[in-house]
N, C-alpha and C positions, 0 to 999 in steps of 0.2 A: 824472819823467815822470808825466803825468796822462792816464788812459785814460777815454774817454767812450763810452758805448753807449746806443742808444735804438731804438725801433721806427721812428720817422720823423725826418727832419732836412731843413732848408732851408739851403743855402749861398749866400751872396751873393758872387759872383765879383768885384764891384767893390771892396768894402771888406773882404772875407774874413771877415765876421761870419757866425755860424751860429746857427740856432735848432733845438733838439732837443725832441722831443715824445714822450709816451707811454713809460712805463717807462724813464726816464732813470737811468743808473747811472754815477757818477763814482768812479773808484778812484785814489787817490794815497797815497803813504807807507803808513800803517796805517789810513787812513780810507776808508770807503765812504759815499757820499752818494747817496740815491735821491730822486727827485722826479718830478713830472709834466712840468715844463718847465725848460729851461735855455737861456739866451741867452749866447752866447759873443761878447764885444765886443772884438775884437782891437785896435782903435785905443786902447782904454783899459786893455788887459791885464787884463780882468776877465771872470768868468763869473758870471751871476746865476741861481741856482736858485730856483724858486718853485712853489707848490702842492704840498702834502703832502711837505714836505722832511723827511728823516730823515738825521741824520749819526751814523754809528757808528764807534767805534774800539775798541781793546782794553779800555778801561775804562768807556766811557760810551755812552749813546744819547741823542740830542737831537732834539726835534721843533721845527720853526719854520715860519713862513709863507714867509720869504724869507731867503736868505743870499747874500752876495757874496764870491766867492773871488778874491783877487788871484793871477793866473796866475804872476807872477814870484816873489813871496814866499811864496805858498800860505797867507797869512793869511786868516781868515774873519771877515766882519762879519755879525752877526745882526740882522735887522730883523723885528719881529713886532708885530701889533696886539693880540695876546693874550699871556697869560703863556707863557713858554718852559719846557718841561719837560725837565729833564736828569736822567737816571737813571745812577748810577755803580755799578759792581760792584767789589768788592775781589778782588785776586788771592790 
């Protein structure tokens, strides 16, 4: 299960795609993703998070400009024009 929350959202009834804005939080498995914008593209089974993206899990924190989440497999692709920072902590 993937949970998405935000302050604002637009839902397209024709294609079921959604756009989430302002303080977007995505929770799934042990990951929390925060960002300014999230586009949920149902026809492609992807969610694209962009603008101030931070991905946290139990052992790491990652900042990126844009990530693409495969809704079915939950795989994440990272795209960034700048260097990506990953901080890990040991347990």
